[in-house]
C-alpha positions in Angstrom: -19.5 9.7 -5.0 -18.9 8.6 -8.5 -18.5 5.0 -9.3 -14.9 5.8 -10.7 -11.9 7.5 -9.2 -10.4 10.1 -11.6 -6.9 8.8 -10.7 -4.9 7.7 -7.6 -4.6 11.2 -6.5 -8.5 11.4 -6.5 -8.8 8.0 -4.7 -6.2 9.2 -2.0 -8.2 12.3 -1.3 -11.5 10.4 -1.0 -9.8 7.8 1.2 -8.4 10.6 3.5 -11.8 11.9 4.1 -12.7 8.6 5.8 -9.5 8.6 8.0 -10.1 12.0 9.6 -10.2 10.6 13.1 -6.5 9.9 12.7 -5.6 13.5 11.6 -3.3 15.7 13.5 -1.9 12.8 15.9 1.8 12.4 16.7 1.5 8.6 16.9 0.3 8.0 13.3 2.4 6.9 10.3 1.1 6.2 6.8 3.0 3.3 4.7 2.0 2.7 1.2 2.6 -0.4 -0.9 4.6 0.4 -4.0 3.9 1.3 -6.6 0.4 2.1 -7.1 -0.4 2.6 -3.4 2.2 5.4 -3.1 0.3 8.4 -4.9 -2.7 7.2 -2.8 -0.9 7.0 0.5 0.9 10.3 -0.2 -2.5 12.2 -0.3 -3.5 10.4 2.9 -0.5 11.4 4.6 -0.8 15.1 3.5 -4.2 15.2 4.6 -3.6 13.6 8.0 -0.3 15.6 8.5 1.7 12.6 9.4 4.9 10.9 8.3 4.9 8.9 5.2 7.0 5.9 3.9 6.8 2.7 1.7 6.2 -0.7 2.9 7.8 -3.0 0.3 5.8 -6.1 -0.9 5.6 -8.1 -4.0 2.8 -10.2 -5.5 3.7 -13.9 -6.3 1.7 -14.2 -9.7 0.7 -17.8 -10.7 2.8 -19.3 -13.6 0.2 -18.9 -16.2 -1.5 -15.9 -15.0 0.8 -13.3 -13.3 -2.0 -11.1 -12.4 -3.5 -13.8 -10.1 -1.8 -13.7 -6.8 -1.0 -16.9 -5.1 0.7 -15.2 -2.5 3.1 -12.2 -1.7 6.5 -11.6 0.0 7.5 -8.5 1.8 10.6 -6.9 3.3 12.0 -9.0 6.3 11.3 -12.2 4.6 7.6 -12.2 5.4 5.4 -14.4 3.1 1.8 -15.0 2.6 0.3 -18.0 0.6 -3.1 -17.8 -0.7 -4.2 -21.4 0.0 -7.5 -21.1 -1.9 -5.6 -19.9 -5.1 -3.0 -22.7 -4.6 -5.8 -25.4 -4.3 -7.5 -24.1 -7.6 -4.4 -23.6 -9.7 -1.8 -26.2 -10.1 1.6 -24.8 -9.0 4.4 -26.9 -8.3 6.9 -26.4 -5.5 9.6 -25.5 -7.8 7.5 -22.9 -9.5 6.6 -21.4 -6.3 10.2 -21.2 -5.2 11.2 -19.6 -8.6 8.5 -17.0 -8.1 9.7 -16.2 -4.6 13.3 -15.9 -5.7 12.4 -13.8 -8.6 10.3 -11.4 -6.6 13.0 -11.1 -3.9 15.4 -9.7 -6.5 12.8 -6.9 -7.5 12.1 -6.3 -3.8 15.8 -5.6 -3.0 16.0 -3.4 -6.1 13.1 -1.3 -5.0 14.4 -1.1 -1.4 17.5 0.5 -2.8 15.8 2.8 -5.4 13.2 4.1 -3.1 14.9 4.5 0.2 18.6 4.3 -0.4 20.3 4.2 2.8 17.7 6.0 4.6 16.1 4.0 7.5 12.5 2.9 7.4 10.1 5.1 9.2 9.7 4.2 12.9 6.5 2.5 13.7 7.0 0.9 17.0 4.2 1.7 19.4 2.6 3.8 16.5 -0.7 3.6 14.8 0.2 2.6 11.1 -2.2 3.3 8.4 -1.2 0.8 5.4 -2.5 2.1 2.0 -2.8 0.6 -1.4 -4.6 1.7 -4.5 -7.1 -1.2 -4.2 -7.3 -4.9 -3.0 -8.3 -8.0 -5.0 -7.2 -11.2 -3.5 -5.6 -9.5 -0.4 -2.5 -11.4 -0.8 -0.1 -8.4 -1.0 -1.8 -6.8 2.0 -1.5 -10.0 4.1 2.3 -10.3 3.4 2.7 -6.5 4.2 1.0 -6.9 7.4 2.9 -9.9 8.4 6.1 -8.0 7.9 4.7 -4.9 9.6 3.8 -6.9 12.9 7.4 -7.9 13.4 8.1 -4.1 13.9 5.6 -4.0 16.9 3.2 -1.2 15.9 0.5 -0.3 18.4 -2.3 -0.5 15.9 -2.6 -1.4 12.3 -5.2 0.3 9.9 -5.9 -1.2 6.5 -7.0 1.6 4.2 -7.9 1.1 0.4 -10.1 3.0 -2.1 -11.8 -0.1 -3.3 -12.0 -3.9 -2.7 -14.6 -6.5 -3.1 -17.5 -6.8 -0.8 -16.8 -8.7 2.2 -13.1 -8.4 2.1 -13.0 -6.8 5.5 -13.7 -10.1 7.2 -10.3 -11.6 6.0 -8.4 -8.9 7.9 -10.4 -9.1 11.2 -7.6 -11.1 13.0 -4.6 -9.1 11.8 -5.8 -5.4 11.5 -7.3 -3.1 14.0 -9.3 -1.2 11.6 -10.3 -1.4 8.0 -11.4 1.7 5.9 -12.4 1.5 2.3 -14.3 4.0 0.0 -16.0 1.4 -2.3 -16.8 -2.3 -1.7 -18.7 -3.4 -4.9 -20.5 -6.7 -5.1 -19.3 -7.0 -8.8 -15.5 -6.8 -8.8 -13.3 -8.0 -11.7 -10.2 -5.9 -11.0 -9.0 -2.7 -9.4 -8.5 -0.8 -12.7 -12.2 -1.0 -13.5 -12.9 1.5 -10.7 -10.5 4.1 -12.1 -10.7 6.6 -15.1 -7.0 6.6 -15.2 -5.2 3.7 -13.9 -1.8 4.5 -15.6 1.0 2.5 -14.1 2.9 4.2 -11.4 6.7 4.4 -12.0 9.7 4.5 -9.9 10.3 8.0 -10.6 6.8 9.0 -9.1 7.4 6.8 -6.0 10.5 8.7 -5.4 9.0 12.1 -6.0 6.2 11.4 -3.6 8.7 10.2 -0.9 10.9 13.2 -1.3 8.0 15.6 -1.2 6.8 14.0 2.0 10.3 14.3 3.5 10.5 17.8 2.6 7.1 18.5 4.1 8.2 16.8 7.3 11.3 18.8 7.6 9.4 22.1 6.9 6.8 21.3 9.5 9.5 20.5 12.0 11.2 23.9 11.3 8.0 25.6 12.3 7.1 27.3 9.0 3.9 25.1 8.5 4.5 24.8 4.8 2.2 22.2 3.2 3.6 20.1 0.3 1.3 20.2 -2.8 0.5 16.9 -4.7 3.0 16.0 -7.4 1.4 16.8 -10.7 4.1 15.7 -13.1 2.3 12.3 -13.8 -1.5 12.0 -14.4 -1.7 9.5 -11.4 
């Protein structure tokens, strides 16, 4: 295994190889965190032959460093605050509320852009694999799982290509399984582990979701067609 993923498609294929025990089951659903997690999650869903959807969540960046997550929000008013970051970085209540309001607007926009009027994938009594392109502080994943728990899945699996060493311990109480390709001791950011970490756009997200829906419809009609990975974007 290389120390670098070629791109998110490569990361998804490597991650899927570690999730083979979930393949071919009719009680498994893959949910990806937009936007970067979608190409990764698409590859996982294709390999496992299961339904695919998005789980919308937005990071709450600190006022002076938007890349540093002080928490995150998800669809359904779920929220997670990273208390260690909030203790280390001065953030007023007003600044926190402003960040939440701003990200809720973007959350609503993405809900409409990606899914339109289609309902979310059914997850009640299912094993749900939640995928992102990597994990740094874990805030977005925590918010995503808080939202997902309200939909009563049977089991939650966190699956990411890369995260800091020891990150799994932070999810023992809220996830039933944790799968990761690389857990390096030296971790500065997710992008350092990708040769190509080009930002994923809205159109790529829609392309992956549409391809997954088409694949499920084809499988349901009995022709067994497998949808190939979208190659229009490098990641």
